[in-house]
C-alpha positions in Angstrom: -37.7 -0.5 0.4 -35.4 -1.1 -2.6 -32.9 1.4 -1.2 -32.1 -0.8 1.8 -28.9 -2.9 1.8 -29.4 -6.6 2.2 -25.8 -7.5 2.7 -24.5 -7.2 6.2 -20.9 -6.8 5.0 -21.8 -3.4 3.6 -23.6 -2.2 6.8 -21.2 -3.9 9.3 -17.7 -3.7 7.8 -15.0 -6.1 8.8 -13.0 -4.8 11.8 -9.7 -3.1 11.2 -6.6 -5.2 11.8 -4.9 -4.7 15.2 -8.1 -3.7 17.0 -9.8 -5.6 19.8 -12.7 -6.4 17.5 -10.4 -8.1 15.0 -8.5 -9.9 17.7 -11.7 -11.5 19.0 -12.8 -12.7 15.6 -12.5 -16.4 14.9 -11.6 -16.1 11.2 -8.3 -14.2 11.6 -7.3 -16.5 14.4 -7.9 -19.6 12.3 -6.0 -18.2 9.3 -3.1 -17.2 11.5 -3.0 -20.6 13.2 -3.0 -22.4 9.9 -0.3 -20.2 8.4 2.0 -20.7 11.4 1.5 -24.5 11.3 2.2 -24.6 7.5 5.1 -22.2 7.3 7.9 -24.6 8.4 6.8 -27.2 5.8 6.2 -24.7 2.9 9.6 -24.9 1.3 9.9 -28.7 1.4 6.3 -29.3 0.2 6.6 -26.8 -2.7 10.0 -28.2 -3.6 8.8 -31.7 -3.8 5.7 -30.8 -5.9 7.8 -28.8 -8.3 10.5 -31.5 -8.7 7.7 -34.2 -9.1 6.1 -32.0 -11.8 9.5 -31.6 -13.5 10.1 -35.3 -13.9 6.5 -36.2 -14.5 6.3 -33.8 -17.5 9.6 -35.2 -18.9 8.1 -38.7 -18.8 4.8 -37.5 -20.3 6.6 -35.8 -23.2 8.8 -38.9 -23.8 5.7 -41.2 -24.0 3.5 -38.9 -26.0 6.2 -37.9 -28.5 6.4 -41.4 -30.0 5.2 -41.5 -33.6 2.2 -43.8 -32.9 1.0 -41.4 -30.1 1.2 -38.3 -32.2 -1.6 -39.5 -34.6 -4.3 -38.5 -32.1 -5.2 -34.9 -31.6 -5.9 -35.5 -27.9 -2.4 -36.9 -27.4 -0.9 -33.9 -29.3 -2.9 -31.6 -27.0 -1.7 -33.4 -23.9 1.9 -33.3 -25.2 1.7 -29.5 -25.6 0.1 -29.1 -22.2 3.0 -31.1 -20.7 5.5 -29.0 -22.5 3.9 -25.8 -21.1 3.7 -27.3 -17.6 7.4 -28.3 -17.9 8.2 -24.6 -18.5 6.2 -23.7 -15.4 8.1 -26.4 -13.4 11.4 -25.1 -14.6 10.6 -21.5 -13.7 9.3 -22.7 -10.3 12.5 -24.6 -9.6 14.5 -21.6 -10.6 12.5 -19.4 -8.3 12.8 -21.8 -5.4 16.6 -22.3 -5.7 17.4 -18.7 -6.6 15.5 -17.5 -3.5 18.0 -19.3 -1.3 21.0 -17.4 -2.9 19.5 -13.9 -3.1 19.1 -11.3 -0.5 
């Protein structure tokens, strides 16, 4: 009895892509529909999020770098997190804009 598999995924594997069984499945259809609907807006949404993160982290660093704010360990930690996130935002902006000019 312990040798039997209880997981149906192991006994009934997911159908191979491109077959009729996979085409009739609801999950791939749903994922494909969502991706097709989101694809035209991806660049603009991602750009707006990265630009907002860029400026928000600048403001956070400006506020938390004041002498009164640096006295608390929590504020210093938040300052360092904002600096790291600023680096991520800069690299994200570079990736977005360089993608337009590369082949």
